[in-house]
Backbone as JSON Lines, residues from 0, in Angstrom:
{"i":0,"aa":"M","n":[24.54,-8.91,-13.61],"ca":[25.42,-9.91,-13.46],"c":[26.91,-10.06,-14.8]}
{"i":1,"aa":"R","n":[26.72,-8.7,-15.55],"ca":[27.65,-8.56,-16.36],"c":[28.05,-10.03,-17.27]}
{"i":2,"aa":"G","n":[26.51,-10.16,-17.76],"ca":[26.48,-11.35,-19.06],"c":[26.18,-13.0,-17.96]}
{"i":3,"aa":"G","n":[26.38,-12.91,-16.72],"ca":[26.0,-14.05,-16.23],"c":[24.49,-14.35,-15.7]}
{"i":4,"aa":"D","n":[24.45,-15.22,-15.43],"ca":[22.98,-15.77,-15.22],"c":[22.72,-15.98,-13.53]}
{"i":5,"aa":"K","n":[22.25,-15.04,-12.8],"ca":[22.26,-14.83,-11.62],"c":[21.42,-16.63,-11.29]}
{"i":6,"aa":"L","n":[20.25,-16.88,-11.56],"ca":[19.56,-17.78,-11.6],"c":[20.28,-19.53,-11.92]}
{"i":7,"aa":"M","n":[21.77,-19.14,-12.53],"ca":[22.47,-20.31,-12.76],"c":[23.82,-20.49,-11.61]}
{"i":8,"aa":"E","n":[23.66,-19.49,-11.0],"ca":[24.76,-19.37,-9.89],"c":[24.32,-20.5,-8.74]}
{"i":9,"aa":"R","n":[25.59,-21.08,-8.47],"ca":[25.72,-22.74,-7.94],"c":[25.75,-22.32,-6.26]}
{"i":10,"aa":"I","n":[24.77,-22.93,-5.97],"ca":[24.77,-22.98,-4.13],"c":[24.4,-24.61,-3.72]}
{"i":11,"aa":"A","n":[25.07,-24.86,-2.89],"ca":[24.94,-26.58,-2.68],"c":[25.21,-27.19,-3.89]}
{"i":12,"aa":"G","n":[26.09,-26.72,-4.86],"ca":[26.56,-27.73,-5.74],"c":[25.39,-27.81,-7.17]}
{"i":13,"aa":"R","n":[24.54,-27.08,-6.86],"ca":[23.55,-26.99,-7.92],"c":[22.92,-25.24,-8.67]}
{"i":14,"aa":"P","n":[22.55,-25.32,-9.34],"ca":[22.0,-24.07,-9.89],"c":[21.06,-23.38,-8.88]}
{"i":15,"aa":"L","n":[21.01,-22.11,-8.31],"ca":[20.27,-21.4,-7.54],"c":[18.75,-22.03,-7.95]}
{"i":16,"aa":"L","n":[18.4,-22.0,-9.49],"ca":[17.12,-22.0,-10.06],"c":[16.62,-23.72,-9.46]}
{"i":17,"aa":"R","n":[17.33,-24.32,-9.41],"ca":[16.97,-25.59,-9.43],"c":[17.23,-25.66,-7.71]}
{"i":18,"aa":"V","n":[17.79,-25.09,-7.21],"ca":[17.44,-25.51,-5.59],"c":[15.98,-24.56,-5.14]}
{"i":19,"aa":"M","n":[15.69,-23.65,-5.62],"ca":[14.53,-22.95,-5.43],"c":[13.2,-24.06,-5.82]}
{"i":20,"aa":"L","n":[13.55,-24.54,-6.96],"ca":[12.39,-25.17,-7.37],"c":[12.19,-26.33,-6.74]}
{"i":21,"aa":"E","n":[13.45,-27.05,-6.2],"ca":[13.18,-28.35,-5.37],"c":[12.45,-27.76,-4.0]}
{"i":22,"aa":"R","n":[12.67,-26.67,-3.47],"ca":[12.29,-26.06,-2.15],"c":[10.8,-25.91,-2.47]}
{"i":23,"aa":"A","n":[10.45,-25.45,-3.64],"ca":[8.89,-24.92,-3.9],"c":[8.07,-26.51,-4.11]}
{"i":24,"aa":"V","n":[8.8,-27.11,-4.68],"ca":[7.94,-28.66,-4.68],"c":[7.89,-29.55,-3.73]}
{"i":25,"aa":"S","n":[8.82,-29.31,-2.55],"ca":[8.74,-30.05,-1.56],"c":[7.68,-29.56,-0.79]}
{"i":26,"aa":"V","n":[7.1,-28.33,-1.04],"ca":[6.12,-27.96,0.05],"c":[4.84,-27.81,-0.65]}
{"i":27,"aa":"A","n":[4.9,-27.51,-1.84],"ca":[3.57,-27.04,-2.76],"c":[2.32,-28.1,-2.39]}
{"i":28,"aa":"D","n":[1.28,-27.87,-2.5],"ca":[0.08,-28.49,-2.51],"c":[-0.79,-28.58,-3.69]}
{"i":29,"aa":"G","n":[0.11,-27.77,-4.73],"ca":[-0.85,-27.53,-6.14],"c":[0.67,-27.15,-7.15]}
{"i":30,"aa":"P","n":[0.09,-27.08,-8.44],"ca":[1.34,-27.15,-9.23],"c":[2.24,-26.11,-8.85]}
{"i":31,"aa":"V","n":[3.39,-26.45,-9.49],"ca":[4.49,-25.25,-9.58],"c":[5.18,-25.01,-10.75]}
{"i":32,"aa":"L","n":[4.8,-23.86,-11.0],"ca":[5.23,-23.41,-12.67],"c":[6.31,-22.6,-12.58]}
{"i":33,"aa":"C","n":[7.19,-22.51,-13.78],"ca":[8.43,-22.12,-13.55],"c":[8.48,-20.98,-15.12]}
{"i":34,"aa":"A","n":[8.58,-19.94,-15.09],"ca":[8.57,-19.22,-16.04],"c":[10.11,-19.05,-16.71]}
{"i":35,"aa":"L","n":[10.3,-19.26,-18.02],"ca":[11.38,-19.44,-18.63],"c":[11.54,-18.35,-20.02]}
{"i":36,"aa":"P","n":[12.29,-18.02,-20.69],"ca":[12.32,-16.88,-21.45],"c":[12.0,-17.99,-23.0]}
{"i":37,"aa":"D","n":[12.31,-19.19,-22.92],"ca":[11.98,-19.71,-23.99],"c":[12.33,-21.25,-23.69]}
{"i":38,"aa":"A","n":[11.63,-22.32,-24.33],"ca":[11.64,-23.54,-24.25],"c":[13.17,-24.61,-24.13]}
{"i":39,"aa":"N","n":[14.01,-23.5,-24.74],"ca":[15.3,-24.06,-25.02],"c":[16.31,-23.55,-24.31]}
{"i":40,"aa":"H","n":[15.53,-22.53,-23.31],"ca":[16.8,-21.73,-22.53],"c":[17.81,-22.52,-21.54]}
{"i":41,"aa":"P","n":[19.11,-22.3,-21.13],"ca":[19.94,-23.14,-20.25],"c":[19.17,-23.38,-18.98]}
{"i":42,"aa":"R","n":[18.33,-22.31,-18.43],"ca":[17.49,-22.6,-17.18],"c":[16.52,-23.76,-17.31]}
{"i":43,"aa":"A","n":[15.79,-24.33,-18.77],"ca":[15.3,-25.42,-18.51],"c":[15.73,-26.47,-17.96]}
{"i":44,"aa":"S","n":[17.04,-26.84,-18.13],"ca":[17.69,-27.9,-17.48],"c":[17.32,-28.14,-16.18]}
{"i":45,"aa":"C","n":[17.2,-27.05,-15.27],"ca":[17.1,-27.04,-14.32],"c":[15.45,-27.79,-13.49]}
{"i":46,"aa":"L","n":[14.8,-27.87,-14.33],"ca":[13.5,-28.68,-14.36],"c":[13.54,-30.12,-14.47]}
{"i":47,"aa":"D","n":[14.41,-30.64,-15.19],"ca":[14.61,-31.98,-15.59],"c":[14.45,-32.96,-14.02]}
{"i":48,"aa":"G","n":[13.31,-33.92,-14.17],"ca":[13.11,-34.76,-13.0],"c":[12.45,-34.3,-12.34]}
{"i":49,"aa":"L","n":[11.92,-32.83,-12.27],"ca":[11.22,-32.24,-10.96],"c":[9.57,-32.28,-11.61]}
{"i":50,"aa":"T","n":[8.67,-32.03,-10.65],"ca":[7.25,-32.17,-11.23],"c":[7.0,-30.53,-11.18]}
{"i":51,"aa":"V","n":[7.25,-29.78,-12.37],"ca":[7.34,-28.52,-12.49],"c":[6.88,-27.98,-13.93]}
{"i":52,"aa":"T","n":[6.01,-27.32,-14.03],"ca":[5.64,-27.0,-15.65],"c":[5.97,-25.94,-16.04]}
{"i":53,"aa":"P","n":[7.12,-25.93,-17.02],"ca":[7.52,-25.0,-17.45],"c":[6.61,-23.71,-18.29]}
{"i":54,"aa":"V","n":[6.67,-22.6,-18.22],"ca":[5.85,-21.64,-18.91],"c":[6.81,-20.56,-19.52]}
{"i":55,"aa":"V","n":[6.37,-20.78,-20.84],"ca":[7.48,-19.95,-21.66],"c":[7.01,-18.54,-21.73]}
{"i":56,"aa":"V","n":[7.64,-17.45,-21.48],"ca":[7.25,-15.98,-21.86],"c":[7.77,-15.47,-22.5]}
{"i":57,"aa":"A","n":[7.04,-15.47,-23.66],"ca":[7.47,-14.83,-25.14],"c":[8.4,-13.36,-24.99]}
{"i":58,"aa":"D","n":[7.54,-12.57,-24.23],"ca":[8.03,-10.99,-23.84],"c":[8.88,-10.95,-22.69]}
{"i":59,"aa":"A","n":[9.53,-12.24,-22.53],"ca":[10.42,-11.82,-21.06],"c":[11.37,-10.79,-21.04]}
{"i":60,"aa":"A","n":[11.78,-10.19,-21.88],"ca":[12.85,-9.19,-21.96],"c":[12.06,-7.48,-21.27]}
{"i":61,"aa":"E","n":[10.71,-7.99,-21.52],"ca":[9.7,-6.44,-20.59],"c":[10.23,-6.81,-19.32]}
{"i":62,"aa":"G","n":[10.31,-8.02,-18.6],"ca":[10.48,-8.03,-17.34],"c":[9.8,-9.12,-16.36]}
{"i":63,"aa":"M","n":[9.75,-8.78,-14.88],"ca":[8.78,-9.47,-14.15],"c":[7.53,-9.6,-14.37]}
{"i":64,"aa":"G","n":[6.85,-8.36,-14.72],"ca":[5.5,-8.08,-15.39],"c":[4.88,-9.17,-16.08]}
{"i":65,"aa":"A","n":[6.06,-9.45,-17.36],"ca":[5.89,-10.29,-18.44],"c":[5.39,-11.93,-18.21]}
{"i":66,"aa":"S","n":[6.5,-12.39,-16.81],"ca":[6.32,-13.6,-16.26],"c":[5.44,-13.79,-15.0]}
{"i":67,"aa":"I","n":[4.8,-12.36,-14.59],"ca":[3.56,-13.0,-14.04],"c":[2.54,-13.41,-14.92]}
{"i":68,"aa":"R","n":[2.11,-12.34,-15.91],"ca":[1.06,-12.37,-16.58],"c":[1.02,-13.64,-17.35]}
{"i":69,"aa":"A","n":[2.36,-14.39,-17.71],"ca":[2.15,-15.64,-18.32],"c":[1.94,-16.45,-17.29]}
{"i":70,"aa":"G","n":[2.25,-16.79,-15.67],"ca":[2.27,-17.57,-15.16],"c":[0.73,-17.5,-14.67]}
{"i":71,"aa":"I","n":[-0.02,-16.19,-14.47],"ca":[-1.36,-16.49,-14.12],"c":[-2.29,-17.28,-15.23]}
{"i":72,"aa":"K","n":[-2.15,-16.6,-16.48],"ca":[-2.47,-17.39,-17.6],"c":[-2.63,-18.83,-17.52]}
{"i":73,"aa":"A","n":[-1.35,-19.29,-17.02],"ca":[-0.85,-21.06,-17.1],"c":[-1.58,-21.43,-15.85]}
{"i":74,"aa":"L","n":[-2.15,-20.69,-14.89],"ca":[-2.67,-21.43,-13.5],"c":[-4.03,-22.37,-14.12]}
{"i":75,"aa":"P","n":[-4.22,-23.17,-13.4],"ca":[-5.16,-23.99,-13.22],"c":[-6.49,-23.39,-13.0]}
{"i":76,"aa":"D","n":[-7.75,-23.37,-13.67],"ca":[-8.56,-22.5,-13.34],"c":[-9.37,-22.8,-12.14]}
{"i":77,"aa":"K","n":[-9.17,-23.8,-11.06],"ca":[-9.5,-23.77,-9.98],"c":[-8.5,-23.17,-8.81]}
{"i":78,"aa":"A","n":[-7.49,-22.47,-9.39],"ca":[-6.44,-22.26,-8.15],"c":[-7.15,-21.24,-7.67]}
{"i":79,"aa":"A","n":[-6.86,-21.3,-6.06],"ca":[-7.55,-20.39,-5.41],"c":[-6.59,-19.36,-4.73]}
{"i":80,"aa":"G","n":[-4.96,-19.17,-5.09],"ca":[-4.36,-18.17,-4.98],"c":[-2.92,-18.65,-5.53]}
{"i":81,"aa":"V","n":[-2.11,-17.94,-5.6],"ca":[-0.68,-17.91,-6.24],"c":[0.54,-17.29,-5.33]}
{"i":82,"aa":"M","n":[1.51,-18.49,-5.15],"ca":[2.6,-17.67,-4.42],"c":[3.75,-17.17,-5.65]}
{"i":83,"aa":"I","n":[4.28,-15.81,-5.26],"ca":[5.01,-15.44,-6.4],"c":[6.33,-15.43,-6.02]}
{"i":84,"aa":"L","n":[7.25,-16.42,-6.38],"ca":[8.23,-16.6,-5.88],"c":[9.81,-16.41,-6.65]}
{"i":85,"aa":"P","n":[10.07,-15.18,-6.43],"ca":[11.22,-14.77,-7.31],"c":[12.5,-15.99,-6.85]}
{"i":86,"aa":"A","n":[13.12,-16.33,-7.94],"ca":[14.36,-17.45,-7.74],"c":[15.29,-16.98,-7.38]}
{"i":87,"aa":"D","n":[15.58,-15.74,-7.17],"ca":[16.84,-15.11,-6.82],"c":[17.38,-14.46,-5.2]}
{"i":88,"aa":"L","n":[16.34,-15.37,-4.82],"ca":[16.66,-15.34,-3.08],"c":[16.88,-16.38,-2.32]}
{"i":89,"aa":"P","n":[18.47,-16.84,-2.45],"ca":[18.89,-17.93,-1.99],"c":[18.72,-18.32,-0.73]}
{"i":90,"aa":"E","n":[18.28,-17.3,0.28],"ca":[18.17,-17.68,1.68],"c":[16.64,-18.12,1.91]}
{"i":91,"aa":"L","n":[15.88,-18.16,1.12],"ca":[14.68,-18.62,1.09],"c":[14.86,-20.07,1.42]}
{"i":92,"aa":"T","n":[14.06,-20.63,2.35],"ca":[14.16,-22.08,2.97],"c":[12.58,-22.53,2.48]}
{"i":93,"aa":"A","n":[12.4,-23.93,2.54],"ca":[11.33,-24.77,2.16],"c":[10.48,-24.44,3.63]}
{"i":94,"aa":"E","n":[11.07,-24.42,4.49],"ca":[10.36,-23.88,5.95],"c":[9.92,-22.76,5.73]}
{"i":95,"aa":"D","n":[10.28,-21.82,4.95],"ca":[9.92,-20.31,4.95],"c":[8.57,-20.59,4.02]}
{"i":96,"aa":"L","n":[9.06,-21.39,2.7],"ca":[7.88,-21.06,2.12],"c":[6.66,-21.93,2.55]}
{"i":97,"aa":"A","n":[6.86,-23.21,3.48],"ca":[5.91,-23.58,4.56],"c":[5.16,-22.62,5.04]}
{"i":98,"aa":"T","n":[5.74,-21.92,5.58],"ca":[5.58,-20.95,6.73],"c":[4.44,-19.76,6.15]}
{"i":99,"aa":"M","n":[4.62,-19.54,4.71],"ca":[3.51,-18.59,3.98],"c":[2.45,-19.38,3.42]}
{"i":100,"aa":"L","n":[2.61,-20.63,3.11],"ca":[1.52,-21.31,2.94],"c":[0.55,-21.93,4.38]}
{"i":101,"aa":"T","n":[1.17,-21.74,5.4],"ca":[0.3,-21.95,6.46],"c":[-0.35,-20.96,6.93]}
{"i":102,"aa":"A","n":[0.06,-19.56,6.55],"ca":[-0.53,-18.44,6.93],"c":[-1.68,-18.07,5.8]}
{"i":103,"aa":"W","n":[-1.34,-18.55,4.72],"ca":[-2.48,-18.34,3.55],"c":[-3.62,-19.25,3.99]}
{"i":104,"aa":"R","n":[-3.36,-20.55,4.18],"ca":[-4.39,-21.26,4.7],"c":[-5.22,-20.83,5.68]}
{"i":105,"aa":"E","n":[-4.35,-20.14,6.68],"ca":[-5.56,-19.05,7.46],"c":[-6.04,-18.01,7.31]}
{"i":106,"aa":"Q","n":[-5.66,-17.14,5.96],"ca":[-5.99,-16.29,5.53],"c":[-6.43,-16.05,4.09]}
{"i":107,"aa":"P","n":[-7.04,-17.15,3.33],"ca":[-6.99,-17.19,2.11],"c":[-7.55,-15.99,1.27]}
{"i":108,"aa":"K","n":[-8.16,-14.88,1.79],"ca":[-8.6,-13.74,1.21],"c":[-7.31,-12.57,1.21]}
{"i":109,"aa":"A","n":[-6.6,-13.0,2.09],"ca":[-5.37,-11.83,2.17],"c":[-4.52,-12.14,0.99]}
{"i":110,"aa":"I","n":[-3.53,-10.99,0.99],"ca":[-2.12,-11.06,0.5],"c":[-1.44,-11.36,1.57]}
{"i":111,"aa":"L","n":[-0.61,-12.23,1.23],"ca":[0.38,-12.6,2.17],"c":[1.95,-12.23,1.66]}
{"i":112,"aa":"R","n":[2.59,-10.95,2.57],"ca":[3.81,-10.67,2.05],"c":[4.84,-11.07,3.38]}
{"i":113,"aa":"A","n":[5.98,-11.48,2.76],"ca":[6.96,-12.16,3.48],"c":[7.69,-10.7,3.98]}
{"i":114,"aa":"V","n":[8.19,-10.65,4.88],"ca":[9.17,-9.48,5.7],"c":[10.21,-10.11,6.24]}
{"i":115,"aa":"D","n":[11.35,-9.48,6.38],"ca":[12.54,-10.06,7.29],"c":[12.7,-9.26,8.35]}
{"i":116,"aa":"L","n":[13.6,-9.5,9.13],"ca":[13.9,-9.42,10.59],"c":[13.3,-7.95,10.9]}
{"i":117,"aa":"D","n":[13.67,-6.97,10.14],"ca":[13.42,-5.93,10.36],"c":[12.21,-4.99,9.99]}
{"i":118,"aa":"G","n":[11.32,-5.93,9.47],"ca":[10.06,-5.51,8.76],"c":[9.99,-5.22,7.27]}
{"i":119,"aa":"Q","n":[10.66,-5.36,6.83],"ca":[11.41,-5.06,5.46],"c":[10.56,-5.84,4.43]}
{"i":120,"aa":"S","n":[9.59,-5.44,3.55],"ca":[9.07,-6.36,2.72],"c":[9.81,-6.96,1.93]}
{"i":121,"aa":"G","n":[9.24,-8.24,1.27],"ca":[10.44,-9.08,0.48],"c":[9.42,-9.94,-0.19]}
{"i":122,"aa":"H","n":[10.13,-11.33,-0.39],"ca":[9.3,-12.21,-1.09],"c":[9.5,-13.49,-0.45]}
{"i":123,"aa":"P","n":[8.55,-14.44,-0.68],"ca":[7.47,-14.4,-1.66],"c":[6.4,-13.73,-1.1]}
{"i":124,"aa":"V","n":[5.16,-13.5,-2.21],"ca":[3.9,-12.65,-1.87],"c":[2.93,-14.1,-2.5]}
{"i":125,"aa":"I","n":[1.9,-13.73,-1.72],"ca":[0.65,-15.09,-1.96],"c":[-0.54,-14.31,-2.37]}
{"i":126,"aa":"F","n":[-1.01,-14.29,-3.58],"ca":[-2.22,-13.41,-4.0],"c":[-3.35,-14.73,-4.06]}
{"i":127,"aa":"P","n":[-4.72,-13.84,-3.36],"ca":[-5.91,-14.92,-3.81],"c":[-6.44,-14.81,-5.03]}
{"i":128,"aa":"A","n":[-7.08,-15.62,-5.6],"ca":[-7.81,-15.8,-6.9],"c":[-8.52,-14.62,-7.53]}
{"i":129,"aa":"S","n":[-9.08,-13.69,-6.36],"ca":[-9.88,-12.57,-6.58],"c":[-8.87,-11.14,-7.3]}
{"i":130,"aa":"L","n":[-7.56,-11.49,-7.13],"ca":[-6.95,-10.7,-7.74],"c":[-5.72,-11.02,-8.96]}
{"i":131,"aa":"F","n":[-6.34,-12.16,-9.36],"ca":[-5.38,-12.79,-10.74],"c":[-6.02,-11.8,-11.75]}
{"i":132,"aa":"P","n":[-7.02,-11.33,-12.0],"ca":[-7.38,-10.43,-12.96],"c":[-6.38,-9.12,-13.15]}
{"i":133,"aa":"A","n":[-6.1,-8.54,-12.0],"ca":[-5.32,-7.55,-11.54],"c":[-3.77,-7.96,-12.28]}
{"i":134,"aa":"L","n":[-3.23,-9.16,-11.48],"ca":[-1.99,-9.32,-11.73],"c":[-1.74,-9.95,-13.3]}
{"i":135,"aa":"G","n":[-2.86,-10.24,-13.96],"ca":[-2.72,-10.34,-15.24],"c":[-2.68,-9.04,-16.42]}
{"i":136,"aa":"Q","n":[-2.49,-8.04,-15.5],"ca":[-2.45,-6.83,-16.17],"c":[-1.13,-6.41,-15.97]}
{"i":137,"aa":"S","n":[-0.17,-6.89,-15.24],"ca":[1.2,-6.41,-14.67],"c":[2.0,-6.27,-15.91]}
{"i":138,"aa":"R","n":[2.79,-5.06,-15.62],"ca":[3.6,-4.54,-16.81],"c":[5.04,-4.4,-16.23]}
{"i":139,"aa":"G","n":[6.0,-4.27,-17.06],"ca":[7.49,-3.71,-16.74],"c":[7.94,-5.01,-15.91]}
{"i":140,"aa":"D","n":[8.75,-4.3,-15.16],"ca":[9.83,-4.7,-14.48],"c":[9.51,-4.71,-12.73]}
{"i":141,"aa":"T","n":[8.38,-3.99,-12.5],"ca":[7.8,-3.75,-11.29],"c":[7.07,-4.81,-10.52]}
{"i":142,"aa":"G","n":[6.65,-5.81,-11.45],"ca":[6.4,-6.9,-11.33],"c":[4.51,-6.76,-10.62]}
{"i":143,"aa":"A","n":[4.19,-7.18,-9.33],"ca":[3.29,-7.11,-8.84],"c":[2.83,-5.7,-7.84]}
{"i":144,"aa":"R","n":[4.11,-4.68,-7.92],"ca":[4.06,-3.76,-6.92],"c":[2.69,-2.93,-7.19]}
{"i":145,"aa":"D","n":[2.31,-2.65,-8.2],"ca":[1.08,-1.73,-8.59],"c":[-0.13,-2.49,-8.09]}
{"i":146,"aa":"V","n":[-0.17,-3.68,-8.27],"ca":[-1.32,-4.48,-7.46],"c":[-1.23,-4.44,-5.8]}
{"i":147,"aa":"L","n":[-0.04,-4.82,-5.0],"ca":[0.29,-4.61,-3.85],"c":[-0.37,-2.92,-3.2]}
{"i":148,"aa":"H","n":[0.17,-2.17,-4.11],"ca":[-0.43,-0.68,-3.67],"c":[-1.72,-0.52,-3.59]}
{"i":149,"aa":"A","n":[-2.38,-0.95,-4.91],"ca":[-3.97,-0.59,-5.15],"c":[-4.76,-1.66,-4.01]}
{"i":150,"aa":"H","n":[-4.17,-2.72,-3.51],"ca":[-4.99,-3.39,-2.69],"c":[-3.92,-3.62,-1.35]}
{"i":151,"aa":"G","n":[-3.43,-2.68,-0.66],"ca":[-2.66,-2.43,0.36],"c":[-3.35,-3.06,1.72]}
{"i":152,"aa":"D","n":[-4.96,-2.7,1.92],"ca":[-5.66,-3.02,2.89],"c":[-5.91,-4.46,3.11]}
{"i":153,"aa":"K","n":[-5.49,-5.34,1.98],"ca":[-5.67,-6.49,2.42],"c":[-4.21,-7.61,2.66]}
{"i":154,"aa":"V","n":[-3.04,-6.62,2.5],"ca":[-1.43,-7.25,2.67],"c":[-1.41,-7.3,4.51]}
{"i":155,"aa":"V","n":[-1.34,-9.02,4.45],"ca":[-0.73,-9.32,5.63],"c":[0.83,-9.81,5.88]}
{"i":156,"aa":"R","n":[1.62,-9.15,6.88],"ca":[2.69,-9.45,6.56],"c":[3.11,-10.64,7.31]}
{"i":157,"aa":"V","n":[4.03,-11.43,6.8],"ca":[4.33,-12.89,7.69],"c":[6.22,-12.72,7.69]}
{"i":158,"aa":"S","n":[6.4,-12.73,8.71],"ca":[8.08,-12.7,9.09],"c":[8.75,-13.91,9.1]}
{"i":159,"aa":"L","n":[9.75,-13.79,8.34],"ca":[10.34,-14.68,7.98],"c":[11.73,-14.54,8.94]}
{"i":160,"aa":"P","n":[12.69,-15.67,8.79],"ca":[13.71,-15.25,9.98],"c":[14.93,-14.42,9.08]}
{"i":161,"aa":"D","n":[15.42,-13.9,9.9],"ca":[17.01,-13.07,9.42],"c":[16.47,-12.19,8.37]}
{"i":162,"aa":"R","n":[17.12,-12.64,7.16],"ca":[17.06,-11.94,6.0],"c":[16.49,-12.49,4.81]}
{"i":163,"aa":"H","n":[15.75,-13.65,4.94],"ca":[15.25,-14.78,4.05],"c":[14.27,-13.9,3.03]}
{"i":164,"aa":"A","n":[13.66,-13.13,3.67],"ca":[12.66,-12.81,2.39],"c":[13.31,-11.35,1.46]}
{"i":165,"aa":"T","n":[14.62,-11.04,1.98],"ca":[15.34,-9.64,1.04],"c":[16.44,-9.92,0.44]}
{"i":166,"aa":"T","n":[16.97,-11.22,0.73],"ca":[18.68,-11.13,0.47],"c":[18.34,-11.73,-1.22]}
{"i":167,"aa":"D","n":[18.78,-10.67,-1.7],"ca":[18.54,-10.58,-3.67],"c":[19.85,-10.23,-4.12]}
{"i":168,"aa":"L","n":[20.62,-11.4,-4.59],"ca":[22.24,-11.22,-5.14],"c":[22.02,-10.58,-6.48]}
{"i":169,"aa":"D","n":[21.87,-9.46,-7.07],"ca":[21.89,-9.04,-8.08],"c":[23.6,-8.63,-9.1]}
{"i":170,"aa":"T","n":[24.49,-8.98,-8.26],"ca":[26.01,-8.66,-8.92],"c":[26.86,-9.69,-8.73]}
{"i":171,"aa":"P","n":[28.11,-10.14,-9.62],"ca":[29.23,-10.7,-8.88],"c":[29.49,-10.39,-7.59]}
{"i":172,"aa":"E","n":[29.66,-9.16,-7.31],"ca":[30.14,-8.96,-5.88],"c":[28.74,-9.03,-4.78]}
{"i":173,"aa":"D","n":[27.78,-9.01,-5.1],"ca":[26.56,-9.48,-4.1],"c":[27.02,-11.02,-4.03]}
{"i":174,"aa":"W","n":[27.45,-11.71,-4.87],"ca":[27.67,-13.21,-4.61],"c":[28.68,-13.49,-3.85]}
{"i":175,"aa":"A","n":[29.65,-12.86,-4.27],"ca":[31.15,-13.07,-3.71],"c":[31.13,-12.76,-2.18]}
{"i":176,"aa":"N","n":[30.1,-11.81,-1.74],"ca":[29.87,-10.93,-0.7],"c":[29.15,-12.27,0.48]}
{"i":177,"aa":"W","n":[28.07,-12.68,-0.3],"ca":[27.36,-13.57,0.29],"c":[27.9,-14.87,0.48]}
{"i":178,"aa":"R","n":[28.41,-15.2,-0.56],"ca":[29.49,-16.4,-0.3],"c":[30.49,-16.49,1.02]}
{"i":179,"aa":"A","n":[31.12,-15.37,1.22],"ca":[32.26,-15.21,1.71],"c":[31.48,-15.1,3.54]}
{"i":180,"aa":"R","n":[30.3,-14.76,3.62],"ca":[29.52,-14.53,5.04],"c":[29.14,-15.96,5.38]}
{"i":181,"aa":"R","n":[29.01,-17.12,4.18],"ca":[28.62,-18.45,4.65],"c":[29.48,-19.28,5.09]}
């Protein structure tokens, strides 16, 4: 983003991170956690007034692996699963998240992976508690990719509309093109 913060890009008049947190809170049947580089990061303002627990990721510069490790460590002991929801997918709706949760309730031992209309894998992904130890070992910016590969036999694909699961905007040009199409 050449110095910008894609999670603070505005959609519907609010920062993307705030919009995604609102969507998550609206369907969650458990705690919603939000990984932050530090407690005073500008993103922290997106949590104001929401029932969201901030999780400070001391080694956030490492990438998604550090956020996953911190999030897994912060989960309640009785958590039966975890939805990993990168906040940079602006087309994911609350309905999409509810679809994922419904599928997980039907198959709580599986890994539920969102796919787009072409069957391309995306996010969110829901992991059962049995994989928390493996997720707690995530490293680098590949996130949970190693866990997904190692447990591919447990993956159940959940279709979401259009490109909701895969629209990831990483550059100012991506944002401009996305906005022009809307």
